[in-house]
ZAVOVEX-820438 format. One record per residue (C-alpha): residue number from 1; residue in one letter; y negated, x, z. Coordinates in steps of 0.5 Angstrom, whole numbers. Layout:
BEGIN
- NUM|A|Y|X|Z;
...
REM end
This chain:
BEGIN
- 1|M|13|9|22;
- 2|F|12|5|29;
- 3|F|8|6|35;
- 4|P|12|2|41;
- 5|R|8|-2|46;
- 6|S|9|-6|51;
- 7|G|17|-7|48;
- 8|T|15|-7|41;
- 9|A|15|-5|35;
- 10|I|8|-5|30;
- 11|S|8|-3|23;
- 12|R|2|1|20;
- 13|R|0|-4|17;
- 14|R|-1|-9|23;
- 15|L|-5|-3|26;
- 16|V|-10|-2|20;
- 17|Q|-11|-9|22;
- 18|M|-12|-7|29;
- 19|S|-17|-2|27;
- 20|G|-21|-8|22;
- 21|L|-23|-12|28;
- 22|L|-23|-6|32;
- 23|L|-29|-4|27;
- 24|A|-32|-11|26;
- 25|A|-32|-11|35;
- 26|A|-36|-5|34;
- 27|T|-41|-6|29;
- 28|L|-44|-10|35;
- 29|L|-46|-6|39;
- 30|P|-52|-1|39;
- 31|G|-51|6|35;
- 32|A|-43|4|35;
- 33|L|-40|7|29;
- 34|T|-46|10|26;
- 35|P|-45|14|20;
- 36|A|-46|22|19;
- 37|K|-51|21|14;
- 38|A|-56|15|14;
- 39|G|-56|11|8;
- 40|P|-51|10|2;
- 41|L|-47|17|0;
- 42|T|-49|18|-7;
- 43|L|-46|22|-13;
- 44|E|-51|27|-12;
- 45|D|-49|27|-4;
- 46|I|-43|29|-7;
- 47|K|-44|34|-12;
- 48|K|-49|38|-8;
- 49|A|-43|39|-3;
- 50|G|-38|41|-8;
- 51|V|-33|38|-4;
- 52|V|-30|29|-3;
- 53|R|-26|29|3;
- 54|V|-21|24|2;
- 55|G|-17|21|9;
- 56|V|-10|20|8;
- 57|E|-3|19|13;
- 58|A|0|25|11;
- 59|A|6|22|12;
- 60|Y|7|15|8;
- 61|R|12|17|2;
- 62|P|10|18|-3;
- 63|F|3|16|-3;
- 64|T|0|22|1;
- 65|F|6|27|6;
- 66|R|7|34|7;
- 67|D|12|38|3;
- 68|K|12|45|6;
- 69|G|6|45|10;
- 70|E|2|42|5;
- 71|I|0|35|3;
- 72|V|2|33|-4;
- 73|G|3|25|-7;
- 74|Y|2|20|-11;
- 75|D|-5|19|-9;
- 76|V|-7|27|-8;
- 77|D|-5|27|-15;
- 78|L|-9|21|-18;
- 79|A|-15|24|-12;
- 80|K|-16|30|-16;
- 81|Q|-16|26|-23;
- 82|I|-21|21|-21;
- 83|F|-26|26|-18;
- 84|A|-26|32|-25;
- 85|P|-31|30|-27;
- 86|L|-35|31|-21;
- 87|G|-33|39|-21;
- 88|V|-32|39|-13;
- 89|K|-26|41|-9;
- 90|V|-22|35|-7;
- 91|E|-20|35|1;
- 92|F|-15|32|4;
- 93|I|-15|30|12;
- 94|D|-10|29|15;
- 95|T|-11|22|20;
- 96|A|-8|18|25;
- 97|W|-7|11|21;
- 98|A|-10|6|27;
- 99|G|-17|9|26;
- 100|V|-18|11|20;
- 101|I|-23|5|18;
- 102|P|-27|7|25;
- 103|A|-26|15|23;
- 104|L|-29|13|14;
- 105|Y|-36|10|18;
- 106|A|-37|16|24;
- 107|G|-37|20|18;
- 108|N|-31|24|18;
- 109|F|-30|23|10;
- 110|D|-32|20|4;
- 111|V|-26|15|2;
- 112|I|-19|12|4;
- 113|M|-14|13|0;
- 114|T|-6|12|2;
- 115|S|-4|6|0;
- 116|L|-10|1|4;
- 117|T|-8|-7|2;
- 118|Y|-14|-12|0;
- 119|T|-15|-17|6;
- 120|K|-21|-21|7;
- 121|E|-22|-18|14;
- 122|R|-22|-11|11;
- 123|V|-26|-14|4;
- 124|A|-31|-16|9;
- 125|K|-32|-10|12;
- 126|V|-30|-4|7;
- 127|G|-32|-2|0;
- 128|Y|-27|-2|-5;
- 129|S|-25|1|-11;
- 130|I|-21|-5|-16;
- 131|P|-14|-4|-15;
- 132|Y|-10|4|-16;
- 133|T|-3|2|-14;
- 134|E|1|-4|-12;
- 135|A|3|-7|-6;
- 136|T|8|-12|-8;
- 137|Q|14|-15|-4;
- 138|E|19|-15|-8;
- 139|M|27|-14|-7;
- 140|L|33|-9|-7;
- 141|I|39|-10|-9;
- 142|R|46|-6|-9;
- 143|A|46|-4|-18;
- 144|S|53|-7|-18;
- 145|D|49|-13|-17;
- 146|A|44|-13|-23;
- 147|G|47|-17|-27;
- 148|T|48|-24|-22;
- 149|I|41|-23|-19;
- 150|K|36|-22|-24;
- 151|N|31|-26|-20;
- 152|L|30|-29|-13;
- 153|D|33|-35|-17;
- 154|G|39|-31|-17;
- 155|M|39|-31|-9;
- 156|S|41|-38|-9;
- 157|G|47|-39|-3;
- 158|K|47|-31|-1;
- 159|I|44|-28|5;
- 160|L|37|-25|5;
- 161|G|35|-19|10;
- 162|V|29|-18|12;
- 163|K|25|-13|18;
- 164|L|23|-17|24;
- 165|G|15|-18|23;
- 166|S|15|-16|16;
- 167|A|12|-19|10;
- 168|G|18|-20|9;
- 169|D|20|-24|14;
- 170|T|13|-27|13;
- 171|M|15|-30|6;
- 172|K|22|-32|9;
- 173|T|21|-39|9;
- 174|K|16|-40|2;
- 175|L|22|-36|-1;
- 176|E|27|-42|1;
- 177|E|23|-46|-1;
- 178|K|21|-43|-8;
- 179|L|29|-43|-8;
- 180|K|31|-50|-6;
- 181|A|26|-53|-12;
- 182|D|28|-49|-17;
- 183|T|36|-49|-16;
- 184|G|37|-54|-11;
- 185|K|41|-49|-6;
- 186|G|37|-44|-2;
- 187|F|40|-38|2;
- 188|S|46|-38|7;
- 189|E|43|-34|10;
- 190|V|37|-30|13;
- 191|K|39|-24|17;
- 192|T|34|-21|21;
- 193|Y|34|-13|23;
- 194|D|29|-8|27;
- 195|D|28|-4|21;
- 196|H|29|-3|14;
- 197|P|34|2|14;
- 198|A|39|-3|18;
- 199|A|36|-8|13;
- 200|Y|39|-3|7;
- 201|L|45|0|10;
- 202|A|47|-8|12;
- 203|L|46|-9|3;
- 204|A|50|-2|2;
- 205|Q|56|-6|7;
- 206|G|55|-12|3;
- 207|S|53|-16|10;
- 208|V|47|-18|6;
- 209|D|46|-18|-2;
- 210|G|38|-17|-2;
- 211|V|33|-14|2;
- 212|I|25|-16|2;
- 213|N|20|-10|2;
- 214|S|14|-6|-1;
- 215|L|16|-5|-9;
- 216|A|13|3|-7;
- 217|T|17|4|-1;
- 218|L|24|1|-5;
- 219|T|22|6|-10;
- 220|Q|24|12|-6;
- 221|V|30|9|-3;
- 222|V|32|7|-10;
- 223|K|30|15|-12;
- 224|D|35|18|-6;
- 225|A|40|14|-7;
- 226|P|41|14|-15;
- 227|G|46|10|-18;
- 228|K|46|5|-11;
- 229|Y|41|0|-12;
- 230|V|37|-3|-16;
- 231|I|29|-7|-15;
- 232|V|28|-14|-17;
- 233|R|21|-15|-19;
- 234|D|17|-22|-19;
- 235|I|19|-24|-11;
- 236|G|13|-25|-8;
- 237|P|6|-25|-10;
- 238|R|2|-20|-14;
- 239|N|-2|-15|-8;
- 240|W|-5|-9|-9;
- 241|A|-9|-3|-5;
- 242|G|-16|0|-7;
- 243|I|-20|6|-5;
- 244|G|-24|4|2;
- 245|T|-31|6|2;
- 246|R|-37|5|6;
- 247|K|-40|-3|4;
- 248|E|-47|1|2;
- 249|D|-43|7|-2;
- 250|T|-45|2|-8;
- 251|Q|-46|8|-13;
- 252|L|-39|12|-11;
- 253|I|-35|5|-12;
- 254|D|-39|3|-18;
- 255|F|-35|11|-20;
- 256|L|-29|9|-17;
- 257|N|-29|4|-22;
- 258|E|-30|7|-28;
- 259|R|-25|12|-26;
- 260|I|-20|8|-26;
- 261|T|-21|4|-32;
- 262|A|-20|10|-36;
- 263|L|-14|13|-33;
- 264|K|-11|6|-34;
- 265|A|-14|6|-42;
- 266|N|-10|14|-43;
- 267|G|-4|12|-40;
- 268|E|-6|18|-35;
- 269|I|-5|13|-28;
- 270|Y|1|11|-31;
- 271|K|4|18|-32;
- 272|L|2|20|-25;
- 273|Q|6|12|-22;
- 274|E|13|14|-25;
- 275|K|12|21|-23;
- 276|W|12|19|-16;
- 277|F|16|12|-16;
- 278|G|19|12|-22;
- 279|T|16|6|-25;
- 280|Q|10|4|-27;
- 281|M|6|-2|-24;
- 282|K|3|-9|-26;
- 283|L|-6|-6|-24;
- 284|S|-11|-12|-23;
- 285|D|-17|-10|-27;
- 286|K|-22|-13|-21;
- 287|I|-21|-14|-14;
- 288|P|-17|-20|-10;
- 289|D|-23|-26|-9;
- 290|F|-22|-29|-2;
- 291|S|-26|-34|-2;
REM end
């Protein structure tokens, strides 16, 4: 999803970073982003309301998206399971991603879902649950190359494709260094594209041998073209996303952590991942430490 500005493309993740900076600046102003409710949101508050409001961007498949007018996806199914013990309705509020964090603090909804990844800036300003989904960068290759490209080493002397300004673009130098250290030879070339679909087309046509993108996104590419591509794991450092809350909503955060832990223990969260992503994710038991 792209938003043009001065002739450039800004990704939804960059927009979240920008909204985080907006939140940081706004909180310095008197009365800025005052929550609808004074004090922390408690579980009793949610029970009395009879509803928990979940802020999403309903255009981020397969986390939350519209199907025949209804918001569906991994986050929808998971949120219903998480809040089931409270016996309340789960309401999904479609929100422009650029303003999702300020909207949370304005009281427009109670939690943020739709793969809100951890960053040092966000963890300082937003309350977070433990990870419920993976946001690691991995590599897409042609299915016919699965026997020869089993890990990053298999890309020695081959061509990598990345999207301009993406996480893969940022990672390419470190990947090159690791590849040279492990095999003695780096990529033969790194080609940059304006968007990921153009990189996938280049992969299909044989112009590149691997394309870097987030695991969740790549699972959709594989599902949409059965038998054409496969994903090579453990390419980038592990990264995750959690459920976002206001910083002061500590009881709600504890509840979210307990429920995610329980759904991991009984395997239900992994069943949902198989349903929506076609694979199980490696979830950390704690929030990344940025100190």
